[in-house]
Every structure is written in C-alpha cells, then in structure tokens.
MISE-718845 format. One record per residue (C-alpha): residue in three letters; residue number from 1; x, y, z. Coordinates in steps of 0.05 Angstrom, whole numbers, plus 32768, in hexadecimal, padded with zeros to 4 digits. Example, Ala and Ser with C-alpha at 12.3 -4.5 7.8 and 13.67 -1.06 7.14 Angstrom:
residues 2
<atom><residu>ALA</residu><num>1</num><xx>80F6</xx><yy>7FA6</yy><zz>809C</zz></atom>
<atom><residu>SER</residu><num>2</num><xx>8111</xx><yy>7FEB</yy><zz>808F</zz></atom>
//
This chain:
residues 91
<atom><residu>MET</residu><num>1</num><xx>879F</xx><yy>8723</yy><zz>8833</zz></atom>
<atom><residu>PRO</residu><num>2</num><xx>87F1</xx><yy>8724</yy><zz>884E</zz></atom>
<atom><residu>ALA</residu><num>3</num><xx>8812</xx><yy>86EA</yy><zz>8848</zz></atom>
<atom><residu>GLU</residu><num>4</num><xx>882E</xx><yy>8701</yy><zz>889B</zz></atom>
<atom><residu>GLU</residu><num>5</num><xx>87F6</xx><yy>870C</yy><zz>88C5</zz></atom>
<atom><residu>GLY</residu><num>6</num><xx>8825</xx><yy>873F</yy><zz>88E6</zz></atom>
<atom><residu>ASP</residu><num>7</num><xx>8820</xx><yy>8771</yy><zz>88AC</zz></atom>
<atom><residu>ARG</residu><num>8</num><xx>87D0</xx><yy>877D</yy><zz>88A4</zz></atom>
<atom><residu>GLU</residu><num>9</num><xx>87D6</xx><yy>87BC</yy><zz>88BC</zz></atom>
<atom><residu>ARG</residu><num>10</num><xx>881A</xx><yy>87C9</yy><zz>8896</zz></atom>
<atom><residu>LEU</residu><num>11</num><xx>87F2</xx><yy>87AB</yy><zz>8859</zz></atom>
<atom><residu>ALA</residu><num>12</num><xx>87B0</xx><yy>87D6</yy><zz>886C</zz></atom>
<atom><residu>HIS</residu><num>13</num><xx>87E5</xx><yy>881E</yy><zz>8871</zz></atom>
<atom><residu>VAL</residu><num>14</num><xx>87FC</xx><yy>8813</yy><zz>8832</zz></atom>
<atom><residu>LEU</residu><num>15</num><xx>87BC</xx><yy>8805</yy><zz>880E</zz></atom>
<atom><residu>GLU</residu><num>16</num><xx>87A0</xx><yy>883A</yy><zz>8829</zz></atom>
<atom><residu>ARG</residu><num>17</num><xx>87C3</xx><yy>8866</yy><zz>8804</zz></atom>
<atom><residu>PHE</residu><num>18</num><xx>8797</xx><yy>8854</yy><zz>87C5</zz></atom>
<atom><residu>GLY</residu><num>19</num><xx>875C</xx><yy>884B</yy><zz>87E8</zz></atom>
<atom><residu>GLU</residu><num>20</num><xx>872B</xx><yy>884F</yy><zz>881B</zz></atom>
<atom><residu>ARG</residu><num>21</num><xx>8729</xx><yy>8814</yy><zz>8848</zz></atom>
<atom><residu>THR</residu><num>22</num><xx>86EA</xx><yy>87EB</yy><zz>884E</zz></atom>
<atom><residu>GLY</residu><num>23</num><xx>86CE</xx><yy>87A8</yy><zz>887A</zz></atom>
<atom><residu>ALA</residu><num>24</num><xx>86F0</xx><yy>876C</yy><zz>8862</zz></atom>
<atom><residu>SER</residu><num>25</num><xx>86FF</xx><yy>8727</yy><zz>887D</zz></atom>
<atom><residu>PRO</residu><num>26</num><xx>8728</xx><yy>8725</yy><zz>88C8</zz></atom>
<atom><residu>LYS</residu><num>27</num><xx>876A</xx><yy>8715</yy><zz>88A7</zz></atom>
<atom><residu>ALA</residu><num>28</num><xx>8760</xx><yy>873E</yy><zz>886B</zz></atom>
<atom><residu>VAL</residu><num>29</num><xx>8765</xx><yy>8782</yy><zz>8853</zz></atom>
<atom><residu>ALA</residu><num>30</num><xx>872D</xx><yy>87AC</yy><zz>8822</zz></atom>
<atom><residu>VAL</residu><num>31</num><xx>8733</xx><yy>87E4</yy><zz>87FE</zz></atom>
<atom><residu>ARG</residu><num>32</num><xx>8706</xx><yy>880B</yy><zz>87D7</zz></atom>
<atom><residu>PHE</residu><num>33</num><xx>8737</xx><yy>8828</yy><zz>879B</zz></atom>
<atom><residu>GLY</residu><num>34</num><xx>8716</xx><yy>886C</yy><zz>8776</zz></atom>
<atom><residu>ASN</residu><num>35</num><xx>8714</xx><yy>8872</yy><zz>872F</zz></atom>
<atom><residu>GLY</residu><num>36</num><xx>8761</xx><yy>8867</yy><zz>8707</zz></atom>
<atom><residu>ASP</residu><num>37</num><xx>8785</xx><yy>884D</yy><zz>8739</zz></atom>
<atom><residu>ASP</residu><num>38</num><xx>87B4</xx><yy>881F</yy><zz>871C</zz></atom>
<atom><residu>LEU</residu><num>39</num><xx>87BA</xx><yy>87D7</yy><zz>873C</zz></atom>
<atom><residu>THR</residu><num>40</num><xx>8808</xx><yy>87D0</yy><zz>8726</zz></atom>
<atom><residu>GLU</residu><num>41</num><xx>8813</xx><yy>8811</yy><zz>874D</zz></atom>
<atom><residu>VAL</residu><num>42</num><xx>87F2</xx><yy>87EB</yy><zz>878F</zz></atom>
<atom><residu>VAL</residu><num>43</num><xx>881A</xx><yy>87AF</yy><zz>8782</zz></atom>
<atom><residu>ARG</residu><num>44</num><xx>8861</xx><yy>87D3</yy><zz>877B</zz></atom>
<atom><residu>ALA</residu><num>45</num><xx>884D</xx><yy>87F9</yy><zz>87BA</zz></atom>
<atom><residu>LEU</residu><num>46</num><xx>8848</xx><yy>87B2</yy><zz>87DE</zz></atom>
<atom><residu>ASP</residu><num>47</num><xx>8889</xx><yy>87A3</yy><zz>87C4</zz></atom>
<atom><residu>ALA</residu><num>48</num><xx>88AD</xx><yy>87DB</yy><zz>87DC</zz></atom>
<atom><residu>GLU</residu><num>49</num><xx>889F</xx><yy>87D5</yy><zz>8822</zz></atom>
<atom><residu>GLY</residu><num>50</num><xx>88AC</xx><yy>878C</yy><zz>8825</zz></atom>
<atom><residu>ILE</residu><num>51</num><xx>885F</xx><yy>876F</yy><zz>882A</zz></atom>
<atom><residu>ARG</residu><num>52</num><xx>8854</xx><yy>872C</yy><zz>8808</zz></atom>
<atom><residu>VAL</residu><num>53</num><xx>8804</xx><yy>8719</yy><zz>8801</zz></atom>
<atom><residu>ALA</residu><num>54</num><xx>87E3</xx><yy>86DA</yy><zz>8806</zz></atom>
<atom><residu>SER</residu><num>55</num><xx>87B0</xx><yy>86EC</yy><zz>87D9</zz></atom>
<atom><residu>LEU</residu><num>56</num><xx>8794</xx><yy>8731</yy><zz>87AF</zz></atom>
<atom><residu>THR</residu><num>57</num><xx>8757</xx><yy>8732</yy><zz>8792</zz></atom>
<atom><residu>VAL</residu><num>58</num><xx>872C</xx><yy>8768</yy><zz>8767</zz></atom>
<atom><residu>HIS</residu><num>59</num><xx>86E6</xx><yy>8770</yy><zz>876B</zz></atom>
<atom><residu>GLU</residu><num>60</num><xx>86C3</xx><yy>87A7</yy><zz>8737</zz></atom>
<atom><residu>PRO</residu><num>61</num><xx>8682</xx><yy>87B7</yy><zz>8752</zz></atom>
<atom><residu>THR</residu><num>62</num><xx>863F</xx><yy>8796</yy><zz>872C</zz></atom>
<atom><residu>LEU</residu><num>63</num><xx>860E</xx><yy>87C6</yy><zz>872D</zz></atom>
<atom><residu>ASP</residu><num>64</num><xx>85E9</xx><yy>87B6</yy><zz>8763</zz></atom>
<atom><residu>ASP</residu><num>65</num><xx>8623</xx><yy>87C0</yy><zz>878E</zz></atom>
<atom><residu>VAL</residu><num>66</num><xx>861A</xx><yy>8804</yy><zz>877B</zz></atom>
<atom><residu>PHE</residu><num>67</num><xx>85D8</xx><yy>8808</yy><zz>877A</zz></atom>
<atom><residu>LEU</residu><num>68</num><xx>85DE</xx><yy>87EB</yy><zz>87C3</zz></atom>
<atom><residu>GLU</residu><num>69</num><xx>8616</xx><yy>8822</yy><zz>87D2</zz></atom>
<atom><residu>LYS</residu><num>70</num><xx>85E2</xx><yy>8857</yy><zz>87BA</zz></atom>
<atom><residu>THR</residu><num>71</num><xx>859F</xx><yy>884C</yy><zz>87DB</zz></atom>
<atom><residu>GLY</residu><num>72</num><xx>85B1</xx><yy>8817</yy><zz>8813</zz></atom>
<atom><residu>ARG</residu><num>73</num><xx>8583</xx><yy>87EB</yy><zz>87E6</zz></atom>
<atom><residu>SER</residu><num>74</num><xx>8594</xx><yy>87A6</yy><zz>87B8</zz></atom>
<atom><residu>LEU</residu><num>75</num><xx>8577</xx><yy>87A2</yy><zz>876C</zz></atom>
<atom><residu>GLU</residu><num>76</num><xx>853B</xx><yy>8771</yy><zz>876B</zz></atom>
<atom><residu>GLY</residu><num>77</num><xx>8551</xx><yy>8729</yy><zz>874A</zz></atom>
<atom><residu>ALA</residu><num>78</num><xx>85A0</xx><yy>8750</yy><zz>873D</zz></atom>
<atom><residu>GLY</residu><num>79</num><xx>85BA</xx><yy>8703</yy><zz>8747</zz></atom>
<atom><residu>ASP</residu><num>80</num><xx>8579</xx><yy>86DF</yy><zz>8728</zz></atom>
<atom><residu>GLY</residu><num>81</num><xx>859B</xx><yy>86E9</yy><zz>86E3</zz></atom>
<atom><residu>ALA</residu><num>82</num><xx>85E0</xx><yy>86DB</yy><zz>86F7</zz></atom>
<atom><residu>GLU</residu><num>83</num><xx>85D2</xx><yy>8698</yy><zz>870F</zz></atom>
<atom><residu>ARG</residu><num>84</num><xx>85A8</xx><yy>867E</yy><zz>86D4</zz></atom>
<atom><residu>ASN</residu><num>85</num><xx>85DF</xx><yy>8692</yy><zz>86A9</zz></atom>
<atom><residu>MET</residu><num>86</num><xx>8609</xx><yy>8667</yy><zz>86D6</zz></atom>
<atom><residu>GLN</residu><num>87</num><xx>85E0</xx><yy>8628</yy><zz>86CF</zz></atom>
<atom><residu>GLN</residu><num>88</num><xx>85D5</xx><yy>8637</yy><zz>8687</zz></atom>
<atom><residu>VAL</residu><num>89</num><xx>8628</xx><yy>862B</yy><zz>8673</zz></atom>
<atom><residu>PRO</residu><num>90</num><xx>8637</xx><yy>85E5</yy><zz>8660</zz></atom>
<atom><residu>ALA</residu><num>91</num><xx>8668</xx><yy>85C3</yy><zz>868B</zz></atom>
//
C-alpha cells in the first residue's frame, strides 16, 4: 500500500516489473511473484523511484491456495487443523 494514495499507479508499475498484478483492496496493489524473486530488489526499485510504502506484506501460499488456484476448489477441512492448533497454544 503506498504512503501517498496518488502513488498507487506508480507503485503498480514498479511491482509489475517483478510479477503479475492480481486483485487487491482498493487502496493497495498486489503482485504475484515468480519463484526466485528477491524482495530486496523490489524494495530497491521502489526506493529508486522515490515511492514510499505505508505497508508491505508478503504472503506465502498454503497448500489450499495452490489447490484452489489449480482446481478452482478448496481442500475439505483445510482450515480446521490450523484453527485447532491456534486454540491449543497456551496464552
């Protein structure tokens, strides 16, 4: 998400050098990077263009994400184990 809303398209243009643009929230830009892309290079490119970001998030796909992408269907119970594990963690 750019620090300045007016930089959204500039941010998108820089990120598209590294991957394919995907859906994002209205104020943000999302790009799907290929294997081996270095986040350091992305940050350097943004710095070189003078684009400040308010938020930068990296999401590693889960097995369910990959399955959904390939088949259009979600794995049965994919989120159940994670939710159960989170509940078992002591406070």
